[in-house]
C-alpha positions as CSV (number, residue, x, y, z in Angstrom):
1,X,-0.2,-0.4,-0.1
2,X,1.3,3.4,-1.0
3,X,0.5,6.3,1.6
4,X,0.6,9.9,0.4
5,X,1.8,12.6,2.8
6,X,3.0,16.4,2.2
7,X,6.4,16.7,3.5
8,X,9.2,18.8,1.9
9,X,11.8,16.4,0.5
10,X,9.6,12.8,1.3
11,X,6.8,12.5,-1.3
12,X,5.5,9.0,-2.1
13,X,6.3,6.3,0.9
14,X,5.5,3.1,1.1
15,X,5.7,1.2,4.4
16,X,6.9,-2.5,3.0
17,X,3.5,-3.8,4.8
18,X,4.5,-2.3,7.9
19,X,1.8,0.2,9.8
20,X,-0.2,0.4,6.6
21,X,-1.8,3.7,6.3
22,X,0.0,5.4,9.1
23,X,0.6,8.8,8.2
24,X,3.7,9.0,10.3
25,X,5.8,6.5,8.1
26,X,8.4,8.5,6.2
27,X,10.6,6.4,4.3
28,X,10.5,6.8,0.5
29,X,9.0,3.7,-0.8
30,X,12.8,3.3,-3.2
31,X,13.9,2.0,0.6
32,X,11.5,-0.4,0.6
33,X,12.2,-4.5,0.0
34,X,9.4,-5.1,-2.9
35,X,9.7,-8.8,-2.8
36,X,8.0,-11.5,-1.7
37,X,10.0,-13.7,1.2
38,X,8.8,-17.2,1.9
39,X,7.5,-17.4,5.4
40,X,8.6,-19.8,8.5
41,X,8.0,-23.5,7.1
42,X,8.0,-26.4,8.9
43,X,8.7,-29.0,6.4
44,X,12.0,-27.1,5.6
45,X,13.5,-27.7,9.0
46,X,11.8,-31.4,8.8
47,X,14.2,-32.0,5.9
48,X,17.0,-30.5,8.0
49,X,16.6,-32.8,10.9
50,X,16.1,-35.9,8.4
51,X,19.6,-34.8,7.1
52,X,21.2,-34.8,10.6
53,X,19.2,-38.1,11.9
54,X,21.0,-39.8,8.9
55,X,24.2,-38.7,9.9
56,X,24.2,-39.0,13.7
57,X,26.4,-41.7,15.5
58,X,24.1,-42.0,18.5
59,X,21.0,-43.9,17.8
60,X,18.9,-40.9,19.1
61,X,20.3,-37.4,19.6
62,X,19.8,-34.9,22.2
63,X,20.0,-31.2,21.6
64,X,18.9,-28.3,23.9
65,X,18.3,-24.2,23.2
66,X,21.8,-23.6,25.2
67,X,23.5,-24.6,21.7
68,X,22.0,-21.0,19.9
69,X,22.0,-20.9,16.3
70,X,22.2,-24.7,16.0
71,X,19.2,-25.7,17.6
72,X,17.1,-22.8,16.1
73,X,18.5,-24.1,12.6
74,X,17.0,-28.0,13.5
75,X,14.0,-26.4,15.3
76,X,13.2,-23.1,14.4
77,X,12.3,-22.5,17.6
78,X,12.9,-19.1,19.5
79,X,10.7,-18.9,22.0
80,X,13.2,-19.4,25.2
81,X,16.4,-20.9,26.4
82,X,15.5,-24.2,28.2
83,X,13.8,-26.1,25.2
84,X,15.2,-29.8,24.7
85,X,14.6,-31.5,21.3
86,X,15.1,-35.0,21.1
87,X,15.5,-36.8,17.9
88,X,15.0,-40.7,17.4
89,X,14.3,-42.1,14.1
90,X,13.5,-45.0,15.1
91,X,10.7,-43.8,17.7
92,X,6.4,-43.5,16.2
93,X,7.5,-40.0,18.0
94,X,10.6,-38.8,16.0
95,X,11.1,-35.2,16.8
96,X,9.8,-34.7,20.5
97,X,9.9,-31.3,22.5
98,X,10.4,-30.2,25.9
99,X,9.5,-26.7,26.6
100,X,8.2,-24.4,28.6
101,X,4.6,-24.3,29.3
102,X,2.6,-21.3,28.6
103,X,1.4,-19.6,31.9
104,X,-0.1,-16.3,32.8
105,X,2.6,-14.8,34.9
106,X,5.1,-15.3,32.2
107,X,2.9,-13.9,29.7
108,X,2.6,-10.5,31.8
109,X,6.2,-10.0,32.2
110,X,7.2,-11.4,28.7
111,X,4.2,-12.0,26.1
112,X,3.1,-15.0,25.1
113,X,5.1,-18.4,24.5
114,X,4.6,-20.8,22.1
115,X,4.5,-23.4,24.6
116,X,3.3,-27.2,24.2
117,X,0.5,-26.4,21.4
118,X,2.9,-24.2,19.9
119,X,6.0,-26.7,19.4
120,X,3.1,-29.1,18.0
121,X,1.3,-26.9,15.8
122,X,3.6,-24.1,14.8
123,X,6.9,-26.0,15.2
124,X,6.3,-29.6,13.9
125,X,7.0,-32.1,16.5
126,X,5.5,-35.3,17.1
127,X,5.4,-35.1,20.7
128,X,5.5,-32.0,23.2
129,X,6.3,-31.9,27.0
130,X,6.9,-29.4,29.9
131,X,10.3,-29.4,30.1
132,X,10.1,-30.3,33.9
133,X,9.5,-33.7,32.8
134,X,12.5,-34.1,31.1
135,X,14.2,-36.0,33.9
136,X,10.9,-38.7,34.6
137,X,10.4,-39.1,30.6
138,X,13.8,-39.6,28.9
139,X,14.9,-42.5,31.1
140,X,11.9,-44.4,29.2
141,X,12.9,-42.6,26.2
142,X,16.8,-43.9,25.7
143,X,16.6,-47.3,28.3
144,X,16.6,-49.0,24.6
145,X,19.9,-47.3,23.2
146,X,23.3,-48.1,23.1
147,X,24.6,-44.9,22.7
148,X,23.4,-40.8,22.2
149,X,24.6,-38.0,19.8
150,X,25.1,-34.4,21.7
151,X,26.4,-31.3,20.6
152,X,29.9,-30.3,22.2
153,X,28.4,-27.1,23.7
154,X,25.9,-28.5,25.6
155,X,27.3,-29.0,28.7
156,X,24.2,-29.1,31.2
157,X,22.5,-31.6,29.1
158,X,25.3,-33.6,28.2
159,X,26.2,-34.3,32.3
160,X,22.2,-34.4,32.4
161,X,22.2,-37.3,30.1
162,X,25.0,-39.1,31.1
163,X,23.3,-39.8,34.7
164,X,19.9,-40.7,33.3
165,X,22.0,-43.2,30.8
166,X,23.5,-45.2,34.1
167,X,19.9,-44.8,35.6
168,X,18.5,-46.4,32.5
169,X,21.1,-49.8,32.7
170,X,22.0,-49.2,29.3
171,X,24.0,-51.9,28.1
172,X,27.7,-49.8,27.3
173,X,26.1,-46.8,27.2
174,X,28.2,-43.9,25.4
175,X,27.4,-40.1,24.4
176,X,29.0,-38.9,21.1
177,X,29.4,-35.2,20.6
178,X,29.3,-35.5,17.6
179,X,26.5,-33.2,16.4
180,X,28.4,-29.9,16.3
181,X,30.5,-30.9,13.4
182,X,27.9,-32.4,11.6
183,X,25.2,-29.3,12.1
184,X,27.8,-26.8,11.3
185,X,28.7,-28.5,7.8
186,X,25.2,-27.8,7.3
187,X,24.8,-24.9,7.5
188,X,27.6,-23.9,5.0
189,X,25.6,-24.6,2.2
190,X,22.0,-22.9,2.4
191,X,18.9,-23.9,1.0
192,X,16.2,-22.0,-1.4
193,X,14.5,-21.1,2.3
194,X,17.3,-19.8,3.9
195,X,18.7,-17.7,0.7
196,X,15.5,-16.1,0.5
197,X,15.8,-15.0,3.7
198,X,19.8,-13.7,2.9
199,X,18.4,-12.3,-0.4
200,X,15.7,-10.1,1.8
201,X,18.4,-9.2,4.5
202,X,21.1,-8.5,1.8
203,X,18.8,-5.9,-0.4
204,X,17.3,-4.3,2.5
205,X,21.0,-3.9,3.8
206,X,21.6,-2.5,0.3
207,X,19.1,-0.1,0.6
208,X,19.9,1.1,3.6
209,X,23.2,2.4,2.0
210,X,21.1,3.9,-0.5
211,X,19.6,6.2,1.8
212,X,23.0,6.7,4.1
213,X,24.6,8.2,0.4
214,X,21.1,10.7,0.2
215,X,21.4,11.9,3.8
216,X,24.9,11.7,5.3
217,X,26.5,15.4,5.5
218,X,29.6,17.2,7.2
219,X,28.4,18.2,10.5
220,X,26.3,15.2,11.6
221,X,26.8,12.6,14.1
222,X,28.5,9.1,12.7
223,X,25.3,8.0,15.2
224,X,22.6,9.9,12.8
225,X,24.2,8.1,9.9
226,X,23.6,4.7,12.0
227,X,20.4,5.9,13.0
228,X,19.3,6.0,9.3
229,X,20.6,2.6,8.2
230,X,18.8,1.4,11.2
231,X,15.4,3.0,10.0
232,X,15.8,0.9,6.6
233,X,15.9,-2.0,8.8
234,X,13.1,-1.4,10.9
235,X,11.1,-0.2,8.5
236,X,11.2,-3.3,6.3
237,X,10.5,-5.2,9.4
238,X,14.1,-6.2,9.8
239,X,16.9,-6.0,12.9
240,X,20.2,-5.1,13.4
241,X,22.4,-8.5,12.7
242,X,25.0,-7.1,14.4
243,X,26.6,-4.1,16.5
244,X,26.8,-1.2,13.2
245,X,29.4,-0.2,12.5
246,X,29.6,3.7,11.4
247,X,33.4,5.4,11.7
248,X,33.9,8.6,9.6
249,X,37.5,9.9,9.3
250,X,40.3,8.4,11.5
251,X,38.0,6.1,12.8
252,X,37.5,4.6,9.3
253,X,40.5,2.6,10.3
254,X,39.4,0.9,13.2
255,X,38.2,-2.3,12.3
256,X,35.5,-3.0,14.8
257,X,34.6,0.7,15.7
258,X,31.8,1.3,17.3
259,X,31.1,4.3,19.4
260,X,29.8,5.8,16.2
261,X,29.7,9.6,17.8
262,X,31.9,11.9,16.1
263,X,31.3,14.3,14.0
264,X,31.3,14.0,10.3
265,X,33.8,16.7,8.8
266,X,34.0,17.7,5.7
267,X,37.0,16.1,3.6
268,X,36.4,12.6,5.7
269,X,35.8,8.9,4.4
270,X,32.8,6.9,6.3
271,X,32.8,3.7,6.6
272,X,29.6,1.4,7.5
273,X,29.5,-1.8,8.0
274,X,26.4,-2.7,8.9
275,X,24.1,-5.8,8.4
276,X,20.2,-6.3,8.9
277,X,18.6,-9.6,10.1
278,X,15.9,-11.6,8.2
279,X,14.3,-14.6,10.3
280,X,17.8,-14.3,12.2
281,X,20.0,-14.9,8.5
282,X,22.4,-11.6,9.1
283,X,24.0,-9.6,5.8
284,X,27.2,-8.1,6.0
285,X,27.6,-5.0,3.6
286,X,30.7,-2.5,4.3
287,X,30.6,0.7,2.3
288,X,33.2,3.6,1.8
289,X,31.8,7.2,1.1
290,X,33.2,10.7,1.3
291,X,31.7,12.5,3.4
292,X,30.8,15.8,1.2
293,X,30.3,14.0,-2.1
294,X,33.5,13.6,-3.4
295,X,36.7,11.6,-3.1
296,X,39.7,13.6,-2.7
297,X,42.8,12.4,-4.9
298,X,44.6,10.4,-2.2
299,X,41.4,8.8,-1.5
300,X,40.6,7.7,-5.1
301,X,43.8,6.0,-5.3
302,X,43.3,4.3,-2.4
303,X,39.6,3.5,-3.0
304,X,40.6,2.4,-6.4
305,X,42.9,-0.3,-5.0
306,X,40.5,-2.2,-2.6
307,X,37.9,-1.7,-5.1
308,X,40.2,-3.8,-7.8
309,X,40.7,-6.3,-5.1
310,X,37.1,-6.7,-4.1
311,X,36.1,-7.2,-8.1
312,X,39.0,-9.8,-8.5
313,X,38.3,-11.7,-5.5
314,X,35.2,-11.8,-6.4
315,X,35.8,-13.7,-10.0
316,X,37.4,-16.3,-7.8
317,X,34.3,-16.9,-6.2
318,X,32.9,-20.0,-8.2
319,X,33.1,-23.7,-8.6
320,X,36.4,-24.5,-9.4
321,X,38.4,-22.7,-6.8
322,X,39.2,-23.2,-3.3
323,X,38.1,-20.6,-0.5
324,X,40.6,-18.9,0.2
325,X,41.9,-18.4,-3.8
326,X,39.6,-15.2,-3.1
327,X,41.5,-13.9,-0.1
328,X,45.1,-14.5,-2.1
329,X,43.8,-12.6,-4.8
330,X,43.0,-9.8,-3.0
331,X,45.7,-9.6,-1.1
332,X,48.0,-9.8,-3.9
333,X,46.2,-6.5,-5.6
334,X,46.7,-4.6,-2.6
335,X,50.5,-5.3,-1.5
336,X,51.5,-4.5,-5.6
337,X,49.5,-1.6,-5.2
338,X,50.7,-0.2,-1.6
339,X,54.6,-1.4,-2.9
340,X,54.0,0.8,-6.4
341,X,52.8,4.0,-4.4
342,X,55.6,3.8,-1.9
343,X,54.2,1.9,1.5
344,X,55.8,-1.6,0.8
345,X,60.0,-1.5,-0.3
346,X,59.6,-5.3,-0.2
347,X,57.0,-7.4,-1.8
348,X,58.4,-11.0,-0.1
349,X,58.7,-9.3,3.5
350,X,56.0,-11.3,5.3
351,X,56.2,-8.4,7.9
352,X,55.7,-5.5,5.7
353,X,53.1,-7.3,4.4
354,X,51.0,-8.3,7.4
355,X,51.8,-4.6,8.9
356,X,48.9,-4.0,5.9
357,X,47.1,-7.2,5.6
358,X,44.7,-8.2,9.0
359,X,42.4,-10.5,8.6
360,X,40.8,-13.2,5.8
361,X,39.2,-11.6,3.1
362,X,36.3,-13.4,2.8
363,X,33.9,-15.8,5.6
364,X,30.5,-17.4,6.0
365,X,27.0,-15.4,6.4
366,X,24.3,-16.8,8.1
367,X,22.6,-17.3,11.1
368,X,25.4,-15.5,12.4
369,X,27.6,-12.4,10.4
370,X,30.5,-14.9,10.9
371,X,29.0,-18.5,10.3
372,X,30.1,-21.7,11.1
373,X,31.6,-24.4,9.1
374,X,35.2,-25.6,8.1
375,X,37.5,-23.8,5.6
376,X,39.7,-26.5,4.8
377,X,43.2,-27.0,5.8
378,X,43.5,-23.7,7.7
379,X,43.5,-23.0,11.5
380,X,41.0,-20.0,11.4
381,X,41.9,-18.7,14.5
382,X,46.0,-18.9,13.7
383,X,45.7,-16.1,10.6
384,X,49.8,-15.4,10.7
385,X,50.0,-18.6,9.3
386,X,47.8,-18.9,6.4
387,X,46.7,-15.1,5.1
388,X,50.0,-14.5,3.7
389,X,50.8,-17.9,2.6
390,X,49.1,-18.6,-0.7
391,X,49.8,-22.6,-0.7
392,X,47.1,-22.7,1.9
393,X,43.9,-22.7,-0.2
394,X,41.6,-24.2,2.1
395,X,38.1,-26.4,1.0
396,X,36.7,-26.2,-2.5
397,X,34.3,-23.5,-3.1
398,X,30.8,-25.2,-3.9
399,X,27.3,-24.2,-5.0
400,X,24.8,-22.8,-2.0
401,X,28.0,-21.5,0.0
402,X,27.3,-17.5,1.2
403,X,30.4,-15.2,1.8
404,X,31.7,-12.3,1.9
405,X,34.3,-10.7,0.2
406,X,36.0,-7.2,2.3
407,X,39.5,-6.4,1.7
408,X,40.2,-2.8,2.7
409,X,43.4,-0.9,3.6
410,X,43.8,0.6,7.0
411,X,46.1,3.5,7.7
412,X,46.1,4.7,11.4
413,X,47.7,7.6,11.6
414,X,50.4,6.1,14.4
415,X,51.0,2.8,13.5
416,X,54.5,3.2,12.2
417,X,55.7,3.9,15.5
418,X,54.9,0.7,16.7
419,X,56.6,-1.6,14.2
420,X,58.9,-2.8,17.1
421,X,56.3,-3.9,19.5
422,X,54.5,-5.7,16.6
423,X,57.6,-7.0,14.7
424,X,60.6,-7.1,16.5
425,X,60.8,-11.1,16.7
426,X,60.3,-11.0,12.9
427,X,62.8,-8.5,11.9
428,X,65.6,-6.7,13.5
429,X,65.8,-3.1,14.9
430,X,67.6,-1.7,11.9
431,X,65.2,-2.9,9.3
432,X,62.3,-2.1,10.9
433,X,64.0,1.6,11.4
434,X,64.8,1.9,7.9
435,X,61.7,0.7,7.0
436,X,60.3,3.3,9.0
437,X,62.2,5.8,7.0
438,X,61.7,4.9,4.2
439,X,58.0,5.0,4.0
440,X,57.3,7.6,6.3
441,X,56.3,10.9,4.0
442,X,54.7,8.3,2.2
443,X,52.5,7.1,5.2
444,X,52.1,10.5,6.2
445,X,50.1,11.9,3.0
446,X,47.9,9.3,3.8
447,X,47.6,8.6,7.2
448,X,44.4,8.6,8.9
449,X,42.2,6.8,5.8
450,X,40.3,3.6,6.4
451,X,38.4,1.9,3.4
452,X,36.6,-1.3,3.3
453,X,34.4,-2.6,0.6
454,X,32.4,-5.9,1.2
455,X,29.9,-7.8,-0.9
456,X,27.8,-11.0,0.0
457,X,28.1,-13.0,-2.9
458,X,26.2,-16.5,-3.5
459,X,27.9,-19.4,-5.2
460,X,25.8,-21.5,-7.8
461,X,26.2,-24.1,-10.1
462,X,27.5,-21.4,-12.9
463,X,29.5,-19.2,-10.8
464,X,27.9,-16.6,-8.3
465,X,25.6,-13.8,-7.9
466,X,26.5,-10.6,-5.8
467,X,23.6,-10.4,-3.4
468,X,24.6,-6.8,-2.5
469,X,24.8,-5.1,-6.0
470,X,22.3,-2.8,-4.9
471,X,24.7,-0.9,-2.8
472,X,26.5,1.7,-5.1
473,X,30.3,0.8,-4.8
474,X,32.3,2.6,-7.8
475,X,33.3,5.9,-7.3
476,X,31.4,7.3,-10.5
477,X,28.2,5.8,-8.9
478,X,28.8,6.9,-5.0
479,X,29.6,10.6,-6.2
480,X,26.4,10.4,-8.5
481,X,24.3,9.2,-5.7
482,X,25.8,11.6,-3.4
483,X,24.7,14.8,-5.6
484,X,22.5,17.0,-3.9
């Protein structure tokens, strides 16, 4: 439904199905998601449970809401944290839930729970009971079993199940903590329902970036831009998937800056790393724009380098490549560009490259902004071991993966002063001092600039599809959108 209001600069607005007819809706309809996203479908979750039951080692699986997104992935149930699911492919009731029942006092304080009825009618449980009955009912459910499958993060439930296994007189009873890796591998490849949720979250995030391009201006606070972005999320019925990063000037060079309270200055770059969430599925899209609407020559030079890294990396995000190939390609481009500019003096120097390359350029997205799943032959937390080693390429890229690609350049003003602290174990004092002396004049020319360009990419049978393509990212498109 479209609502007309009389307000300078607003014109025709559309509340996207939210509060239709509300005369206070002030979001122009070009920032409203126009597509259709499928609602909750219990059959999707039933298929996931069936797949899990085919893969699990134990005869019966127990998993609780304490495992967070893994429990949600299996059940769709977000009602409360004390729920437990029992999966038994050999039972008359393959999917049994134990949940908190509805009761008047909790409704008064927290709103309506799904309760026993909701567990069956909405979430597709074959049987459901109050969670208070778990200890009484579970022994009979597992007494004939030789093993259970559990989740590594389900410590309280594992302890309880271990005690119950003993009391149930299970012959050679054992608990396999094998559900986590199975579930995490399942979550790497998105089904069509998940892709639809991500498509909406990502497109709305792109619309929010468009809104920021049209409203950001010198004199605002960073949180003014954040408010515009999150306004678009909320008016489209979505939430924020993570704390918005909105950093201007020197704050753009801080990777996880979250204060968002600086005044935007004429001549600043503004980095916005934001993501809406649709039914729990999180977008992650970053754009960097000039606050005054035009890139300076120095900003343009570095931005063009990051954009080239972004575009060429996306070309490698397709079947036939390994998952880190895109990261290594983006890194190669940035290192070569920094060398040409004069910020690196030796492209074979590990520590010089590491001074500028801070992270892996890609990661999964899904029910978490850095979603779970194996990347292959790398120890993900140990960045030093692989981010500059093109021999470590990770697993094969497969259709159904959804990943970001987010190359960047971050030149904190005083970072050269910390060379000895950062790399004293990698190079001699003389080598570090010689590097600092050589690059300092160039570094000071660009000091304080931070640039990141991040897209969300769906891998397809034919190649890939950039889901965040509606967020302008070329210099020409950004400057055109900011002309007022």
